[in-house]
N, C-alpha and C positions, 0 to 999 in steps of 0.2 A: 158146713159146720153143722153138727148135730145139737139138738136141744139139751140142756142140762136136766138131769133127772135126779131128784132127791132120793137117797136111801132112806129107809124108815129108821127112826131113832129107836134103838133097842129099849131104852127107858126113858119114854117121853116126859116123865115126872122129874128126871134128874139130868138126862143128857141135853146138851145144847150145842149148836153149830156157831163158830165164830169164822169171820173172814179176814184175809189179809189182802190189802190193796197193792197190786203189783206196781212198781215203779213204771213211769212213761212220761213222755213229753206232753205238752198241753194239748196237741192236735191228735194225739194217738188214741186208739180205741182203749177203753177202760177195761182192765182185766183184773180179776180177783180169784183167789183161791179160797175155797170153803172145806171146813174139816169139823168133824163131830168129836166132841170132848165128853168125857164122863165129868160130872159136875165136881168130883173131888180131884180131878187132875186138869182142871181149866187153867190155861195160862192166863196171865194179868190181861185185861181187856178193857176197852172203852165201850159204852153204849152210845149209839147215835140216837138223838131225839131231833125229829124233823117233821115237817108238814108234808104228808103224802101227796096232797095236790089231786089232780084229776087221775082216779085210779084206771080210767080207760086209755089214757095217753101213755105209750110205752116207747122206750129207748133201749137199744140193745147194749148189753155188756156181756162179758164172758166169765163163767165159774168154772174153774178147772178146765179151761180150754174148751168149754161148751158154751153154746148161746143161751143167753137168759135175757128177760126183759124187766126194766125197773121203771118207775115213774121219773119224768124229766127232773123234778124236784130232788129225788133221790140220787140221780146220776150227777146232778150238780153238786150235791153235798159230798159224793164220793170223789169227784174231780178236785174239790177244794181239799179234802183230806189228803188226797195223793199229792197235791201241790205243797201242802204244809209238811208233809213227811220228808218231801224232797229237801226242804230248807231247814227242818228240825229233825235231824236223824233220831233223836231221843224219844220222839213221840211214840206213843204205845204203837204196836204193830197189829194186834188183834182187835177186831171190833164186833160187837153184837149189834145187828140191825134187823128189827122185826121183819121187814118186808122180805129179806133175803134169807136170814137164818131159821125162820119158820117156813116150812112147806105150807103155802097158802092154799094149795090145792088138796091137802088132806085135812078133813074137817076135824078129825079126832086128834091129830097132832096139834092143829092150829089152836083148838079149844084148851087142850092141855098146857100149851105153851103160853098163852095169853093169861091163864090163871097164874102163871109163874112170872109174868112180866116185871111185877114189883120187886121180886128178888133179883131178876136178871139186872135191873138198874142199881139195886142196893149192892150187889155183889161186884159190880163194875168198879174199876179204879177211878173212873170218872165219866162224865157224860159230855159228849161233844154235841153242840147245837148246830143243826143245820137250817134249811131255810123253813 
């Protein structure tokens, strides 16, 4: 399996990425889709607030069928959301999560998106708290 590669945001000051967590059983690998939206055409979403934990510790997930890595705390929060969505189908399906929705390897994008974080949370329909 190849690694997920971020496509550059055309408008880092207004575009954003959202993920959807794919359904799965408790022991199955965690899979998500990720898509870029123009800020004016963003579907309703929830933001995830969580503790990053050790940034050096990594766990594998998939984004659009490609390998990606997140912290164990984030993986645990994503699994919890996946389980909740299984029992609460009405739960929001799109999520904004800084560690995944911002290309952490692109300093220019990261800086621009971090400047927008307050509005990311304000524009969300709600905030889900993780670990």
